[in-house]
FIDREN-558591 format. One line per field, with one value per residue (C-alpha): x, y, z; residue number from 0; residue in one letter; chain. Coordinates in nm, 3 decimals. Layout:
N
X	[X|...] .
Y	[Y|...] .
Z	[Z|...] .
logu	[NUM|...] .
guba	[A|...] .
vofi	[A|...] .
//
This chain:
197
X	[2.261|2.474|2.670|2.712|3.075|3.301|3.631|3.901|4.127|4.039|4.325|4.356|4.245|3.967|3.810|3.852|3.665|3.393|3.321|3.287|3.060|2.841|2.803|2.671|2.355|2.166|2.288|2.200|1.886|2.090|2.304|2.008|1.985|2.338|2.511|2.881|3.110|3.468|3.635|3.941|4.182|4.313|4.662|4.669|5.001|4.808|4.823|5.198|5.201|5.206|5.093|5.209|5.135|4.772|4.561|4.271|4.397|4.568|4.946|5.094|4.781|4.868|4.734|4.515|4.327|4.305|4.155|3.903|3.802|3.745|3.535|3.320|3.284|3.175|2.909|2.699|2.614|2.377|2.444|2.798|2.922|3.262|3.344|3.658|3.765|4.041|3.976|4.120|3.993|3.804|3.622|3.503|3.152|2.901|2.725|3.048|3.262|3.239|3.462|3.547|3.644|3.757|3.403|3.161|3.110|3.016|2.895|2.958|2.892|3.208|3.531|3.801|4.135|4.293|4.526|4.850|5.195|5.346|5.191|4.886|4.818|4.452|4.391|4.255|4.338|4.229|4.526|4.889|5.125|5.426|5.726|5.642|5.913|5.753|5.807|6.090|6.186|6.253|6.029|5.700|5.426|5.154|4.870|4.893|4.635|4.553|4.436|4.322|4.123|4.230|3.933|3.562|3.424|3.759|3.964|4.280|4.327|4.597|4.940|4.841|4.791|5.141|5.081|5.346|5.329|5.178|4.836|4.712|4.814|4.647|4.333|4.297|4.348|4.067|3.843|3.935|3.838|3.500|3.448|3.538|3.276|3.014|3.095|3.046|2.699|2.572|2.760|2.927|3.180|3.043|3.183|3.025|3.049|2.948|2.800|2.686|2.314] .
Y	[-11.586|-11.333|-11.104|-10.738|-10.749|-11.038|-10.957|-11.222|-11.178|-11.111|-10.892|-10.518|-10.421|-10.677|-10.573|-10.201|-10.252|-10.475|-10.253|-9.944|-10.112|-10.276|-9.954|-9.771|-9.982|-9.792|-9.452|-9.449|-9.572|-9.688|-9.909|-10.068|-10.448|-10.486|-10.808|-10.855|-11.149|-11.186|-11.514|-11.578|-11.867|-11.755|-11.684|-11.308|-11.156|-11.005|-11.346|-11.301|-10.932|-10.717|-10.358|-10.044|-9.775|-9.826|-9.522|-9.602|-9.950|-10.026|-10.040|-10.388|-10.573|-10.896|-10.959|-11.253|-11.035|-10.748|-10.981|-11.106|-10.747|-10.675|-10.991|-10.890|-10.539|-10.676|-10.899|-10.592|-10.574|-10.849|-10.764|-10.901|-11.258|-11.407|-11.751|-11.948|-12.106|-12.114|-11.970|-12.186|-12.018|-11.709|-11.668|-11.337|-11.370|-11.123|-11.077|-11.039|-11.314|-11.682|-11.768|-12.135|-12.230|-12.560|-12.648|-12.425|-12.182|-11.819|-11.545|-11.172|-10.857|-10.686|-10.843|-10.706|-10.888|-10.819|-11.117|-10.971|-10.938|-11.284|-11.461|-11.482|-11.844|-11.820|-11.922|-11.601|-11.469|-11.110|-11.024|-10.951|-11.038|-10.806|-10.764|-10.534|-10.269|-10.088|-10.377|-10.357|-10.720|-10.896|-11.151|-10.976|-10.920|-10.677|-10.698|-10.449|-10.175|-9.812|-9.644|-9.986|-10.072|-10.375|-10.379|-10.306|-10.411|-10.572|-10.403|-10.475|-10.346|-10.333|-10.486|-10.658|-10.310|-10.195|-9.985|-9.995|-10.301|-10.133|-10.201|-9.842|-9.820|-10.150|-10.077|-9.730|-9.866|-10.117|-9.834|-9.627|-9.916|-9.935|-9.563|-9.621|-9.897|-9.677|-9.400|-9.642|-9.722|-9.371|-9.179|-8.929|-8.920|-9.122|-9.151|-9.306|-9.068|-9.166|-8.878|-8.838|-8.884] .
Z	[-13.876|-14.061|-13.828|-13.914|-13.800|-13.709|-13.539|-13.551|-13.250|-12.889|-12.777|-12.720|-13.072|-13.099|-12.770|-12.847|-13.173|-13.025|-12.725|-12.941|-13.195|-12.931|-12.734|-13.042|-13.068|-12.797|-12.913|-13.285|-13.458|-13.760|-13.532|-13.355|-13.388|-13.531|-13.420|-13.352|-13.284|-13.166|-13.259|-13.043|-13.002|-12.658|-12.796|-12.738|-12.635|-12.343|-12.173|-12.121|-12.032|-11.722|-11.769|-11.592|-11.852|-11.955|-11.869|-11.637|-11.543|-11.214|-11.258|-11.263|-11.378|-11.553|-11.899|-11.802|-11.552|-11.801|-12.063|-11.808|-11.723|-12.092|-12.129|-11.832|-11.974|-12.311|-12.151|-12.069|-12.440|-12.553|-12.918|-12.898|-12.867|-12.795|-12.935|-12.861|-13.187|-13.447|-13.791|-14.069|-14.385|-14.501|-14.831|-14.975|-15.119|-15.261|-14.924|-14.726|-14.580|-14.492|-14.197|-14.166|-13.812|-13.667|-13.560|-13.754|-14.041|-13.973|-14.208|-14.174|-14.374|-14.244|-14.119|-13.888|-13.863|-13.524|-13.538|-13.403|-13.556|-13.510|-13.808|-14.027|-14.108|-14.209|-14.569|-14.723|-15.070|-14.992|-14.768|-14.838|-14.552|-14.530|-14.304|-14.013|-14.030|-13.734|-13.490|-13.235|-13.306|-13.638|-13.811|-13.731|-13.986|-14.080|-14.328|-14.614|-14.563|-14.625|-14.306|-14.169|-14.482|-14.686|-14.923|-14.909|-14.567|-14.476|-14.205|-14.009|-13.653|-13.391|-13.427|-13.752|-13.903|-13.808|-13.495|-13.219|-12.997|-12.693|-12.543|-12.577|-12.943|-13.036|-12.832|-12.982|-13.332|-13.278|-13.156|-13.462|-13.692|-13.514|-13.583|-13.950|-13.970|-13.801|-14.050|-14.340|-14.207|-14.142|-14.412|-14.179|-13.896|-13.606|-13.256|-12.949|-12.654|-12.305|-12.108|-11.750|-11.708] .
logu	[0|1|2|3|4|5|6|7|8|9|10|11|12|13|14|15|16|17|18|19|20|21|22|23|24|25|26|27|28|29|30|31|32|33|34|35|36|37|38|39|40|41|42|43|44|45|46|47|48|49|50|51|52|53|54|55|56|57|58|59|60|61|62|63|64|65|66|67|68|69|70|71|72|73|74|75|76|77|78|79|80|81|82|83|84|85|86|87|88|89|90|91|92|93|94|95|96|97|98|99|100|101|102|103|104|105|106|107|108|109|110|111|112|113|114|115|116|117|118|119|120|121|122|123|124|125|126|127|128|129|130|131|132|133|134|135|136|137|138|139|140|141|142|143|144|145|146|147|148|149|150|151|152|153|154|155|156|157|158|159|160|161|162|163|164|165|166|167|168|169|170|171|172|173|174|175|176|177|178|179|180|181|182|183|184|185|186|187|188|189|190|191|192|193|194|195|196] .
guba	[M|I|Y|D|V|V|I|I|G|G|G|A|A|G|F|G|C|A|L|T|L|A|S|A|N|D|K|F|E|W|A|K|D|K|K|Y|L|I|I|D|D|N|K|S|D|L|N|A|G|K|Y|F|N|V|A|G|I|E|A|G|I|N|G|V|D|L|L|E|K|M|K|V|Q|L|K|Q|Y|S|N|N|E|L|K|N|S|T|V|N|K|I|E|K|V|E|S|G|F|I|I|I|C|E|N|Q|T|I|E|S|K|T|L|V|L|A|T|G|M|H|K|F|D|I|E|F|S|E|V|Q|V|K|E|N|I|F|A|P|K|P|N|K|I|L|L|A|N|T|N|N|L|I|S|E|N|L|Y|V|A|G|L|A|S|G|V|P|S|M|F|A|C|A|N|G|D|G|T|K|V|A|C|D|I|L|K|S|W|C|G|K|V|A|V|V|H|D|V|K|S] .
vofi	[A|A|A|A|A|A|A|A|A|A|A|A|A|A|A|A|A|A|A|A|A|A|A|A|A|A|A|A|A|A|A|A|A|A|A|A|A|A|A|A|A|A|A|A|A|A|A|A|A|A|A|A|A|A|A|A|A|A|A|A|A|A|A|A|A|A|A|A|A|A|A|A|A|A|A|A|A|A|A|A|A|A|A|A|A|A|A|A|A|A|A|A|A|A|A|A|A|A|A|A|A|A|A|A|A|A|A|A|A|A|A|A|A|A|A|A|A|A|A|A|A|A|A|A|A|A|A|A|A|A|A|A|A|A|A|A|A|A|A|A|A|A|A|A|A|A|A|A|A|A|A|A|A|A|A|A|A|A|A|A|A|A|A|A|A|A|A|A|A|A|A|A|A|A|A|A|A|A|A|A|A|A|A|A|A|A|A|A|A|A|A|A|A|A|A|A|A] .
//
């Protein structure tokens, strides 16, 4: 199987991107039957956090519980999968990307890197790792990008793109990347609005 989008990283940005993409399938004919995958190694910074300033979430929720809520929310979309694995290497090929994990190889047409700002240790010649001058602490990284785009069909989202290290910023950046991908598919601005029925 070749996925339409693979997202590496299951934190705030990865889930923001995945939820937005998955929710578009029932709203647009051109998004119907698209398949998505998050690959996560369970090392998200959310695991160590406690959140008091995330709109719509009860104040004081710990990151482990917040991650679990996002996983449950994502399960309502059958077009999206979540795999626990570590990505070792990525290769750019004519059809997209080959993602080599510790226990399998995965193919995708589009790739989103939502890998955080601590390090990028995946072997991948298409990215340039830079010092993150926007981080409040030293020795953090970002992946060189222009408006989240690294190269054709290759995006970076969240802290790895250089946004401030807050949940809402990373989550919104992941959602924005999803909208960019949707736009690339339909040729015009595309947003997924939920409305009362």
